[in-house]
GUGUDO-547565 format. One record per residue (C-alpha): residue in three letters; x, y, z. Coordinates in Angstrom, 1 decimal, padded with zeros to 4 digits. Layout:
NODE_Ala_X_Y_Z
...
REM end
This chain:
NODE_Unk_014.4_-013.3_031.8
NODE_Unk_011.1_-012.1_030.5
NODE_Unk_009.9_-012.6_026.9
NODE_Unk_010.6_-008.9_026.3
NODE_Unk_014.1_-009.2_027.6
NODE_Unk_014.7_-012.3_025.5
NODE_Unk_013.6_-010.4_022.4
NODE_Unk_015.8_-007.4_023.1
NODE_Unk_018.7_-009.7_023.7
NODE_Unk_018.1_-011.5_020.4
NODE_Unk_018.1_-008.1_018.6
NODE_Unk_021.3_-007.1_020.3
NODE_Unk_023.1_-010.4_019.6
NODE_Unk_025.1_-011.1_016.5
NODE_Unk_025.1_-008.3_013.9
NODE_Unk_025.6_-010.1_010.6
NODE_Unk_025.5_-007.1_008.3
NODE_Unk_027.2_-006.7_004.9
NODE_Unk_030.9_-005.7_005.1
NODE_Unk_031.7_-002.6_003.0
NODE_Unk_033.5_-004.6_000.3
NODE_Unk_030.6_-007.1_000.0
NODE_Unk_028.1_-004.2_-000.2
NODE_Unk_030.0_-002.5_-003.0
NODE_Unk_030.3_-005.7_-004.9
NODE_Unk_026.6_-006.5_-004.6
NODE_Unk_025.6_-003.0_-005.6
NODE_Unk_027.8_-003.3_-008.7
NODE_Unk_026.3_-006.7_-009.5
NODE_Unk_022.9_-005.2_-009.1
NODE_Unk_023.7_-002.5_-011.6
NODE_Unk_024.9_-005.0_-014.1
NODE_Unk_021.7_-007.1_-013.7
NODE_Unk_019.5_-004.1_-014.2
NODE_Unk_021.5_-003.3_-017.3
NODE_Unk_020.7_-006.8_-018.6
NODE_Unk_024.2_-008.1_-018.2
NODE_Unk_023.2_-011.4_-016.6
NODE_Unk_026.5_-013.1_-017.4
NODE_Unk_028.6_-010.6_-015.5
NODE_Unk_031.0_-012.4_-013.2
NODE_Unk_030.0_-010.3_-010.2
NODE_Unk_026.5_-011.8_-010.3
NODE_Unk_028.1_-015.2_-009.6
NODE_Unk_029.4_-013.9_-006.3
NODE_Unk_025.9_-012.9_-005.1
NODE_Unk_024.1_-015.5_-002.9
NODE_Unk_022.2_-017.9_-005.1
NODE_Unk_018.9_-017.2_-003.3
NODE_Unk_019.3_-013.5_-003.9
NODE_Unk_020.7_-013.8_-007.5
NODE_Unk_017.8_-016.1_-008.6
NODE_Unk_015.3_-013.7_-007.0
NODE_Unk_016.9_-010.8_-008.8
NODE_Unk_016.6_-012.6_-012.1
NODE_Unk_013.0_-013.4_-011.5
NODE_Unk_012.3_-009.8_-010.7
NODE_Unk_014.3_-008.5_-013.7
NODE_Unk_012.6_-010.9_-016.1
NODE_Unk_009.2_-009.9_-014.6
NODE_Unk_010.0_-006.3_-015.5
NODE_Unk_009.9_-005.1_-011.9
NODE_Unk_011.3_-001.6_-011.6
NODE_Unk_014.5_-001.2_-009.5
NODE_Unk_013.1_002.0_-007.9
NODE_Unk_009.7_003.3_-007.0
NODE_Unk_007.1_002.6_-004.3
NODE_Unk_004.7_-000.4_-004.2
NODE_Unk_001.1_-000.2_-005.1
NODE_Unk_-001.4_000.4_-002.3
NODE_Unk_-004.1_-002.2_-002.8
NODE_Unk_-006.0_-001.9_000.5
NODE_Unk_-006.9_001.3_002.4
NODE_Unk_-009.2_002.6_005.1
NODE_Unk_-012.4_000.7_005.6
NODE_Unk_-011.4_-001.9_003.0
NODE_Unk_-008.2_-002.7_004.9
NODE_Unk_-010.0_-002.8_008.2
NODE_Unk_-012.7_-005.2_006.9
NODE_Unk_-010.1_-007.5_005.3
NODE_Unk_-008.0_-007.6_008.6
NODE_Unk_-011.1_-008.7_010.6
NODE_Unk_-011.7_-011.7_008.4
NODE_Unk_-008.0_-012.8_007.8
NODE_Unk_-006.9_-016.0_009.5
NODE_Unk_-003.9_-014.3_011.1
NODE_Unk_-006.0_-011.7_012.9
NODE_Unk_-006.6_-014.0_015.9
NODE_Unk_-002.8_-014.6_016.2
NODE_Unk_-001.7_-010.9_016.4
NODE_Unk_-001.5_-010.9_020.2
NODE_Unk_000.8_-013.9_020.1
NODE_Unk_003.0_-012.3_017.4
NODE_Unk_003.3_-009.1_019.4
NODE_Unk_004.1_-011.0_022.6
NODE_Unk_006.9_-013.0_020.9
NODE_Unk_008.5_-010.3_018.7
NODE_Unk_007.8_-006.9_020.4
NODE_Unk_008.9_-006.3_024.0
NODE_Unk_006.5_-004.2_026.1
NODE_Unk_004.6_-001.8_023.8
NODE_Unk_007.2_-002.3_021.1
NODE_Unk_007.4_001.4_020.4
NODE_Unk_011.2_001.5_021.2
NODE_Unk_012.0_-002.1_020.2
NODE_Unk_014.4_-001.1_017.4
NODE_Unk_012.5_-003.2_014.8
NODE_Unk_009.4_-003.0_012.7
NODE_Unk_007.2_-006.1_012.6
NODE_Unk_004.9_-006.6_009.6
NODE_Unk_002.3_-009.3_009.0
NODE_Unk_001.0_-009.8_005.4
NODE_Unk_-001.4_-012.0_003.6
NODE_Unk_-000.5_-014.8_001.1
NODE_Unk_-000.5_-012.3_-001.8
NODE_Unk_002.2_-010.2_-000.1
NODE_Unk_-000.1_-007.3_000.9
NODE_Unk_001.0_-005.9_004.3
NODE_Unk_-001.9_-005.9_006.8
NODE_Unk_-000.4_-005.0_010.2
NODE_Unk_002.8_-002.9_010.8
NODE_Unk_003.8_-002.3_014.4
NODE_Unk_006.9_-001.7_016.5
NODE_Unk_009.4_001.1_016.8
NODE_Unk_007.7_004.3_016.0
NODE_Unk_010.8_006.1_014.7
NODE_Unk_011.6_003.3_012.4
NODE_Unk_008.0_003.1_011.1
NODE_Unk_008.2_006.8_010.2
NODE_Unk_011.3_006.1_008.2
NODE_Unk_010.2_002.9_006.5
NODE_Unk_006.9_004.6_005.4
NODE_Unk_009.1_006.6_003.0
NODE_Unk_009.8_003.5_000.9
NODE_Unk_006.1_002.5_000.9
NODE_Unk_006.3_000.0_003.8
NODE_Unk_002.8_000.7_004.9
NODE_Unk_-000.3_-001.3_005.6
NODE_Unk_-002.2_-002.1_002.5
NODE_Unk_000.9_-002.0_000.2
NODE_Unk_001.8_-004.9_-002.0
NODE_Unk_005.3_-006.3_-001.2
NODE_Unk_005.1_-009.4_-003.2
NODE_Unk_008.3_-010.3_-005.1
NODE_Unk_006.6_-009.8_-008.5
NODE_Unk_005.6_-006.3_-007.3
NODE_Unk_008.7_-004.9_-005.7
NODE_Unk_011.4_-007.5_-006.3
NODE_Unk_013.6_-009.2_-003.8
NODE_Unk_012.6_-008.6_-000.1
NODE_Unk_012.3_-011.0_002.8
NODE_Unk_008.5_-011.1_002.9
NODE_Unk_008.0_-011.3_-000.9
NODE_Unk_010.7_-013.9_-001.5
NODE_Unk_009.7_-015.9_001.6
NODE_Unk_006.2_-016.2_000.0
NODE_Unk_007.7_-017.1_-003.4
NODE_Unk_009.9_-019.8_-002.0
NODE_Unk_007.7_-020.9_000.9
NODE_Unk_010.6_-020.7_003.4
NODE_Unk_012.2_-018.4_005.9
NODE_Unk_014.3_-015.8_004.1
NODE_Unk_016.8_-013.1_005.2
NODE_Unk_017.8_-010.2_002.9
NODE_Unk_020.6_-007.8_003.9
NODE_Unk_020.7_-004.2_002.7
NODE_Unk_021.9_-004.0_-000.9
NODE_Unk_020.6_-007.5_-001.6
NODE_Unk_017.2_-006.0_-002.0
NODE_Unk_016.1_-005.5_-005.7
NODE_Unk_014.6_-002.1_-005.1
NODE_Unk_017.2_000.5_-004.4
NODE_Unk_014.9_002.4_-002.0
NODE_Unk_015.1_-000.6_000.4
NODE_Unk_018.9_-000.8_000.4
NODE_Unk_019.2_000.9_003.8
NODE_Unk_017.2_-001.9_005.5
NODE_Unk_017.5_-005.5_006.3
NODE_Unk_014.7_-008.0_007.0
NODE_Unk_013.9_-011.6_008.0
NODE_Unk_010.5_-013.2_007.1
NODE_Unk_008.8_-016.6_007.4
NODE_Unk_005.6_-017.8_005.8
NODE_Unk_002.7_-019.0_007.9
NODE_Unk_000.9_-022.1_006.7
NODE_Unk_-002.5_-023.6_007.3
NODE_Unk_-001.8_-026.3_009.9
NODE_Unk_-004.1_-028.8_008.1
NODE_Unk_-003.8_-028.0_004.3
NODE_Unk_-000.3_-026.5_004.4
NODE_Unk_-001.6_-023.7_002.2
NODE_Unk_000.3_-020.4_002.8
NODE_Unk_-001.9_-018.0_004.8
NODE_Unk_000.5_-015.1_005.1
NODE_Unk_004.0_-014.0_006.2
NODE_Unk_005.6_-012.5_009.3
NODE_Unk_008.5_-010.1_008.8
NODE_Unk_010.9_-008.1_010.9
NODE_Unk_012.6_-005.1_009.4
NODE_Unk_015.4_-002.9_010.8
NODE_Unk_019.2_-002.7_010.8
NODE_Unk_021.8_-005.5_010.5
NODE_Unk_020.6_-007.0_013.8
NODE_Unk_017.4_-008.4_012.2
NODE_Unk_019.4_-010.7_009.9
NODE_Unk_021.2_-012.4_012.8
NODE_Unk_021.0_-016.1_013.4
NODE_Unk_019.0_-015.4_016.5
NODE_Unk_016.5_-013.3_014.6
NODE_Unk_016.0_-016.0_012.0
NODE_Unk_015.3_-018.6_014.7
NODE_Unk_012.9_-016.2_016.5
NODE_Unk_010.9_-015.3_013.4
NODE_Unk_010.7_-019.0_012.3
NODE_Unk_009.7_-020.1_015.8
NODE_Unk_007.0_-017.4_015.9
NODE_Unk_005.5_-018.6_012.6
NODE_Unk_005.4_-022.2_013.9
NODE_Unk_003.8_-021.1_017.2
NODE_Unk_001.1_-019.2_015.2
NODE_Unk_000.4_-022.4_013.2
NODE_Unk_000.1_-024.4_016.4
NODE_Unk_-002.3_-021.8_017.9
NODE_Unk_-004.5_-021.9_014.8
NODE_Unk_-004.7_-025.7_015.1
NODE_Unk_-005.6_-025.5_018.7
NODE_Unk_-008.3_-022.9_018.1
NODE_Unk_-009.8_-025.1_015.4
NODE_Unk_-009.9_-028.1_017.5
NODE_Unk_-011.5_-026.1_020.4
NODE_Unk_-014.1_-024.7_018.0
NODE_Unk_-015.0_-028.1_016.7
NODE_Unk_-015.4_-029.6_020.1
NODE_Unk_-017.7_-026.7_021.2
NODE_Unk_-019.9_-026.9_018.1
NODE_Unk_-023.4_-028.2_019.0
NODE_Unk_-025.3_-027.8_015.8
NODE_Unk_-024.7_-027.1_012.1
NODE_Unk_-025.0_-023.6_010.7
NODE_Unk_-028.2_-023.2_008.8
NODE_Unk_-028.3_-021.4_005.5
NODE_Unk_-030.4_-018.7_007.0
NODE_Unk_-027.8_-017.9_009.6
NODE_Unk_-024.9_-017.5_007.2
NODE_Unk_-023.6_-014.0_006.9
NODE_Unk_-024.6_-012.1_003.8
NODE_Unk_-021.9_-011.5_001.2
NODE_Unk_-020.1_-008.3_001.9
NODE_Unk_-019.2_-005.9_-000.8
NODE_Unk_-016.0_-003.9_-001.4
NODE_Unk_-016.2_-001.2_-004.0
NODE_Unk_-013.7_001.3_-005.4
NODE_Unk_-014.3_004.1_-007.8
NODE_Unk_-011.2_005.0_-009.9
NODE_Unk_-011.4_008.7_-010.8
NODE_Unk_-007.8_009.9_-010.9
NODE_Unk_-006.6_010.9_-014.4
NODE_Unk_-009.7_009.3_-016.0
NODE_Unk_-012.6_011.0_-017.9
NODE_Unk_-014.6_007.7_-017.7
NODE_Unk_-014.5_006.5_-014.1
NODE_Unk_-014.0_002.8_-013.5
NODE_Unk_-016.1_001.1_-010.8
NODE_Unk_-014.7_-002.1_-009.3
NODE_Unk_-016.8_-004.1_-006.9
NODE_Unk_-016.2_-007.4_-005.2
NODE_Unk_-018.3_-009.8_-003.1
NODE_Unk_-017.6_-013.2_-001.8
NODE_Unk_-019.2_-014.6_-004.9
NODE_Unk_-018.0_-012.5_-007.8
NODE_Unk_-016.0_-009.5_-009.0
NODE_Unk_-017.3_-006.8_-011.4
NODE_Unk_-015.6_-003.9_-013.3
NODE_Unk_-017.4_-001.3_-015.4
NODE_Unk_-016.7_002.1_-016.9
NODE_Unk_-019.2_004.8_-016.2
NODE_Unk_-020.5_007.7_-018.2
NODE_Unk_-019.2_011.2_-017.1
NODE_Unk_-022.6_012.0_-015.5
NODE_Unk_-022.9_008.7_-013.7
NODE_Unk_-019.3_009.1_-012.5
NODE_Unk_-020.0_012.6_-011.1
NODE_Unk_-023.1_011.3_-009.2
NODE_Unk_-021.3_008.4_-007.7
NODE_Unk_-018.3_010.5_-006.7
NODE_Unk_-020.5_013.0_-005.0
NODE_Unk_-022.3_010.2_-003.0
NODE_Unk_-018.9_008.8_-002.1
NODE_Unk_-017.6_012.2_-000.9
NODE_Unk_-020.9_013.0_001.0
NODE_Unk_-021.4_009.7_002.8
NODE_Unk_-024.1_011.1_005.1
NODE_Unk_-026.3_011.5_002.0
NODE_Unk_-027.6_014.4_-000.1
NODE_Unk_-031.0_015.8_-000.9
NODE_Unk_-032.1_015.7_-004.5
NODE_Unk_-031.8_019.5_-004.7
NODE_Unk_-028.3_019.6_-003.3
NODE_Unk_-027.0_016.6_-005.4
NODE_Unk_-028.5_018.4_-008.5
NODE_Unk_-026.5_021.5_-007.7
NODE_Unk_-023.3_019.5_-007.2
NODE_Unk_-023.7_017.7_-010.5
NODE_Unk_-025.4_020.2_-012.8
NODE_Unk_-024.7_023.6_-011.2
NODE_Unk_-026.5_026.2_-009.1
NODE_Unk_-030.2_026.5_-009.8
NODE_Unk_-030.4_023.1_-011.4
NODE_Unk_-033.8_021.4_-010.8
NODE_Unk_-034.1_018.0_-009.1
NODE_Unk_-036.2_017.0_-012.1
NODE_Unk_-033.0_017.0_-014.2
NODE_Unk_-031.3_014.6_-011.8
NODE_Unk_-034.1_012.0_-011.4
NODE_Unk_-034.1_010.5_-014.9
NODE_Unk_-030.3_010.1_-014.6
NODE_Unk_-030.6_008.4_-011.3
NODE_Unk_-033.0_005.9_-012.8
NODE_Unk_-030.5_005.1_-015.5
NODE_Unk_-027.7_004.8_-012.9
NODE_Unk_-029.7_002.5_-010.8
NODE_Unk_-030.3_000.2_-013.7
NODE_Unk_-026.6_000.1_-014.4
NODE_Unk_-025.8_-000.7_-010.7
NODE_Unk_-028.5_-003.3_-010.4
NODE_Unk_-026.8_-005.2_-013.2
NODE_Unk_-023.2_-004.8_-012.1
NODE_Unk_-023.1_-003.8_-008.5
NODE_Unk_-026.5_-004.2_-006.9
NODE_Unk_-025.4_-003.5_-003.3
NODE_Unk_-024.4_000.0_-004.5
NODE_Unk_-027.9_001.0_-005.7
NODE_Unk_-028.4_004.4_-004.0
NODE_Unk_-031.1_004.9_-001.4
NODE_Unk_-033.5_007.9_-001.6
NODE_Unk_-034.5_010.7_000.7
NODE_Unk_-031.7_011.5_001.0
NODE_Unk_-029.7_010.0_-001.8
NODE_Unk_-027.0_007.9_-000.2
NODE_Unk_-025.0_004.7_-000.8
NODE_Unk_-025.9_001.7_001.3
NODE_Unk_-022.3_000.6_001.5
NODE_Unk_-019.1_002.5_001.7
NODE_Unk_-017.6_003.4_-001.7
NODE_Unk_-013.9_004.0_-001.7
NODE_Unk_-012.1_006.1_-004.3
NODE_Unk_-008.5_006.2_-005.4
NODE_Unk_-008.6_009.9_-004.7
NODE_Unk_-009.5_009.2_-001.0
NODE_Unk_-006.7_006.7_-001.0
NODE_Unk_-004.2_009.4_-001.9
NODE_Unk_-005.6_011.7_000.8
NODE_Unk_-005.3_008.9_003.4
NODE_Unk_-001.7_008.3_002.5
NODE_Unk_-000.9_012.0_002.8
NODE_Unk_-002.5_012.1_006.2
NODE_Unk_-000.3_009.1_007.3
NODE_Unk_002.9_010.8_006.0
NODE_Unk_003.5_008.3_003.2
NODE_Unk_004.3_011.0_000.7
NODE_Unk_006.2_008.9_-001.8
NODE_Unk_003.5_006.3_-001.9
NODE_Unk_000.8_009.0_-002.2
NODE_Unk_002.6_010.6_-005.1
NODE_Unk_002.9_007.2_-006.9
NODE_Unk_-000.8_006.6_-006.3
NODE_Unk_-001.8_010.0_-007.8
NODE_Unk_-002.6_009.2_-011.4
NODE_Unk_-003.8_012.7_-012.3
NODE_Unk_-006.6_015.1_-011.6
NODE_Unk_-010.0_013.9_-010.5
NODE_Unk_-012.2_013.4_-013.6
NODE_Unk_-010.2_016.1_-015.4
NODE_Unk_-012.9_016.8_-018.1
NODE_Unk_-015.8_017.0_-015.7
NODE_Unk_-017.4_020.5_-015.2
NODE_Unk_-019.7_019.4_-012.4
NODE_Unk_-019.2_022.0_-009.6
NODE_Unk_-018.9_019.3_-006.9
NODE_Unk_-016.3_017.4_-008.9
NODE_Unk_-014.3_020.6_-009.6
NODE_Unk_-014.3_021.4_-005.9
NODE_Unk_-013.1_017.9_-004.9
NODE_Unk_-010.5_017.9_-007.7
NODE_Unk_-009.1_021.1_-006.3
NODE_Unk_-009.1_019.9_-002.7
NODE_Unk_-007.1_016.7_-003.7
NODE_Unk_-004.6_018.8_-005.8
NODE_Unk_-004.2_021.3_-003.0
NODE_Unk_-003.7_018.6_-000.3
NODE_Unk_-001.0_017.0_-002.5
NODE_Unk_000.7_020.3_-003.1
NODE_Unk_000.6_021.3_000.5
NODE_Unk_002.2_018.0_001.6
NODE_Unk_004.9_018.3_-001.0
NODE_Unk_005.8_021.9_000.0
NODE_Unk_005.7_021.4_003.8
NODE_Unk_006.7_017.8_004.6
NODE_Unk_008.1_015.9_001.6
NODE_Unk_011.7_014.9_001.3
NODE_Unk_013.9_016.2_-001.5
NODE_Unk_013.6_013.1_-003.7
NODE_Unk_009.8_013.1_-003.4
NODE_Unk_009.7_016.9_-004.1
NODE_Unk_011.7_016.3_-007.2
NODE_Unk_009.4_013.5_-008.3
NODE_Unk_006.4_015.9_-007.7
NODE_Unk_008.1_018.5_-009.9
NODE_Unk_008.1_016.0_-012.8
NODE_Unk_004.3_015.4_-012.9
NODE_Unk_002.0_017.9_-014.7
NODE_Unk_000.8_019.5_-011.4
NODE_Unk_004.4_020.2_-010.3
NODE_Unk_006.0_021.1_-013.6
NODE_Unk_004.7_024.7_-013.5
NODE_Unk_004.8_025.1_-009.7
NODE_Unk_007.5_027.7_-009.3
NODE_Unk_007.3_027.5_-005.5
NODE_Unk_008.0_023.7_-005.5
NODE_Unk_010.9_024.2_-008.0
NODE_Unk_012.4_026.9_-005.8
NODE_Unk_012.1_024.8_-002.7
NODE_Unk_013.8_021.9_-004.4
NODE_Unk_016.6_024.1_-005.5
NODE_Unk_017.1_025.3_-002.0
NODE_Unk_017.2_021.7_-000.7
NODE_Unk_019.7_020.5_-003.3
NODE_Unk_023.4_020.3_-002.4
NODE_Unk_025.4_023.2_-003.8
NODE_Unk_027.2_020.9_-006.3
NODE_Unk_024.3_018.8_-007.4
NODE_Unk_024.1_018.4_-011.2
NODE_Unk_020.3_018.8_-011.0
NODE_Unk_020.5_022.4_-010.0
NODE_Unk_021.1_023.7_-013.5
NODE_Unk_018.0_022.0_-014.8
NODE_Unk_015.9_023.5_-012.0
NODE_Unk_017.3_027.0_-012.6
NODE_Unk_016.4_026.8_-016.3
NODE_Unk_012.9_025.6_-015.6
NODE_Unk_012.3_028.4_-013.0
NODE_Unk_013.6_031.0_-015.5
NODE_Unk_011.3_029.8_-018.2
NODE_Unk_008.3_030.0_-015.8
NODE_Unk_009.3_033.6_-014.9
NODE_Unk_009.6_034.5_-018.6
NODE_Unk_006.1_033.0_-019.3
REM end
């Protein structure tokens, strides 16, 4: 039997899902906990591991619904993956947990860091498209204090292998799924490096699945130790200071729903966060959008309007450079053309990336409002409209009913008659939400 056959056999082995009676009891216990009734007798019938995790989540004010925060995207995510200790073990993880290409394995395999942020998600393509709807995407934070009880988050909290079945999840959006996860430790210091998780149906919480995931984590730890010993034996001379890599910079500009943009930058040595003036925010945003660079004349037009002179821009650029030299020196713009020396991500680009990946619920959660809503810079207004239009198009053409209803509750969707009518069409005939939608549509028509 090949490794792939063994994995398939393990998935098709014992199916220890929740019986219907147990599921209903757990769901009722969960409702009582969310309501604050921690002494309800039903809670005592929930597994202690799950009950204690629920209580930690409840006391930490974790919401019982909603998508996780996306903390790493695009270039930032790729750069972090390259330097993470588990990057070198991914081929081993794939070989042990995903038969063949893994595209029809019936499971989703996720590998995260020690903070609970998912870095790699691979496996069954159909399941991946479904789990993305609950925010199970690379870059999302699935720590216990972020989304409540899950196998990866609770495994990191307890430092042990954990299995969570269906309704045992704290977040209701995750109730259709089950998962098994094991932490991976540094073989020398025993510090937790990350977590390996399998997500799918009832088969992923079988005894065989637990043994397989735990064995994979131990194999990765062994491989890390072997790699270190090999590297030490091959070393011939110490690394000199001059040959050490220069500190890398990750920077993000937060512009959604904010009149004063927030710039966050991080190097290997320090972190910095500053608020920018409206003009400086517009300049940095334009340079982030136009990464290839802009002439002084074109940047002036985008910031000040048609016909603006480059002489108006130059003094502002001098002031912006001084601010960046103090707080984020690696972001100081280059000239001729004006361009940023390192990539500057924005929370608006994060939303666009999520929409492109089909993670509509997560994108809607990440959308905090219009881009620099008070800015009158033509370039900012154009970008603001492109983000709004991309969000609306995704909601109208691809979003599920619950995501569309959530969109209808934000300012952009509250007066969107087309979105309200589409949601009304998608609602079941006897849904109690229909009356409210009809009333809202009628008010819009009267206005």
